[in-house]
C-alpha positions in Angstrom: 0.0 0.0 0.0 1.4 3.4 -1.0 1.3 6.5 1.1 1.4 10.0 -0.1 5.0 10.2 1.2 6.1 6.8 -0.5 4.6 8.3 -3.7 6.4 11.6 -3.2 9.8 9.5 -3.1 8.8 7.3 -5.9 8.0 10.5 -8.1 11.4 12.0 -7.0 13.2 9.3 -8.6 11.1 8.6 -11.5 10.2 12.4 -12.6 13.6 14.0 -11.4 16.4 11.8 -10.8 16.1 9.2 -13.3 15.3 11.9 -16.0 18.6 13.6 -15.1 16.6 16.6 -14.5 18.3 18.5 -11.6 15.7 21.3 -11.5 12.6 18.8 -11.2 14.6 16.7 -8.7 15.2 19.7 -6.5 11.8 20.8 -6.5 10.8 17.8 -4.5 12.8 19.5 -1.5 12.0 22.5 0.6 13.5 25.7 0.4 15.3 25.0 3.7 16.0 21.3 3.2 18.9 19.4 4.9 21.3 16.9 3.3 23.2 14.9 5.4 22.7 17.2 8.5 23.5 20.5 6.6 21.0 23.0 5.7 21.5 23.4 1.7 18.1 24.1 0.6 16.4 23.6 -2.9 19.2 25.4 -4.7 21.9 23.4 -3.0 20.0 20.1 -3.9 20.0 21.2 -7.4 23.7 21.6 -7.5 24.2 18.0 -5.8 21.9 16.5 -8.5 24.0 18.5 -11.4 27.1 17.2 -9.8 26.0 13.5 -9.8 24.7 13.7 -13.5 27.9 15.2 -14.5 29.9 12.2 -13.0 27.4 9.6 -14.1 25.5 10.8 -17.2 23.5 7.6 -17.2 22.7 7.8 -13.3 19.7 5.5 -12.4 18.1 4.5 -9.3 15.9 1.4 -8.8 13.9 1.4 -5.5 14.3 -2.3 -4.2 12.0 -1.7 -1.2 10.8 1.1 1.0 9.4 1.5 4.4 7.2 4.5 5.6 6.2 5.6 9.0 4.8 9.0 10.0 7.0 11.6 8.3 9.8 9.2 7.5 10.8 6.9 4.5 13.5 4.7 4.3 14.4 3.3 0.7 16.7 0.6 -0.3 18.0 1.6 -3.7 20.4 0.3 -6.5 22.3 3.1 -8.2 23.7 2.4 -11.6 25.8 4.6 -14.0 28.8 4.9 -15.9 31.7 7.0 -14.7 32.1 9.5 -17.6 32.7 12.7 -15.8 34.0 14.6 -12.9 31.5 15.9 -10.4 30.9 19.7 -10.6 31.1 19.6 -6.8 34.3 18.5 -5.2 32.3 17.2 -2.2 29.8 15.3 -4.1 30.4 11.5 -3.5 31.9 12.5 -0.2 34.7 14.0 -2.1 36.1 10.6 -3.4 35.9 11.4 -7.0 37.1 15.0 -6.7 39.9 15.3 -9.5 39.4 11.7 -10.5 39.6 11.2 -14.4 36.6 9.3 -15.8 37.1 5.7 -15.8 34.5 4.9 -18.2 33.6 2.1 -16.0 29.9 1.0 -15.0 29.0 0.5 -11.3 25.9 -0.8 -9.5 25.9 0.4 -5.8 23.6 -0.7 -2.8 22.3 2.4 -1.0 19.8 3.3 1.6 18.3 6.7 1.8 16.3 8.2 4.4 13.8 11.0 4.0 11.8 13.2 6.4 8.7 14.8 4.7 7.2 18.2 5.9 4.5 20.2 4.3 4.3 17.8 1.2 8.1 18.2 0.2 11.4 16.5 1.4 12.8 18.4 4.4 15.6 16.1 5.2 17.7 13.6 3.6 20.5 11.5 4.5 22.1 8.2 2.9 24.5 5.3 3.4 26.1 3.9 0.4 28.5 1.2 -0.5 31.3 3.7 -1.5 34.1 1.1 -1.1 32.3 -1.2 -3.4 31.8 1.8 -6.0 35.6 2.6 -5.7 36.5 -1.1 -6.3 34.2 -1.3 -9.3 35.8 1.8 -10.8 39.3 0.2 -10.2 40.2 3.1 -7.9 40.7 0.7 -4.9 41.9 -2.9 -5.2 41.4 -5.4 -2.4 44.4 -6.6 -0.6 45.3 -10.5 -1.1 44.6 -12.4 1.9 
């Protein structure tokens, strides 16, 4: 059963992020939205999305499952994309890809995103990603032999 909050997040992915439309994706966020605990607002979220789409022009999320309670939604997602550019913001991807030349390699990364909804828009967002797995897939980190 879908709730209005789950529908909002589903639309964020389908109508904004997966269409690579940073303006449309940012419109789902409040003017004073927080991202990973910092107030960045809608304009800041637009810059985040632009950075993601620059690094991975074919960036795509697939919602695997979601859970909603009151004003909170948590989604388990799979992110796929091909590393074809450098992010416009050095702090995007936690700074891991700042100054890294595009590898041309495709990745599939498990992520968990948490949202708080207020007034029909996203007021807060945070995520946990398998960044080490992504770096390995990009060939930027190699596992030690055991």
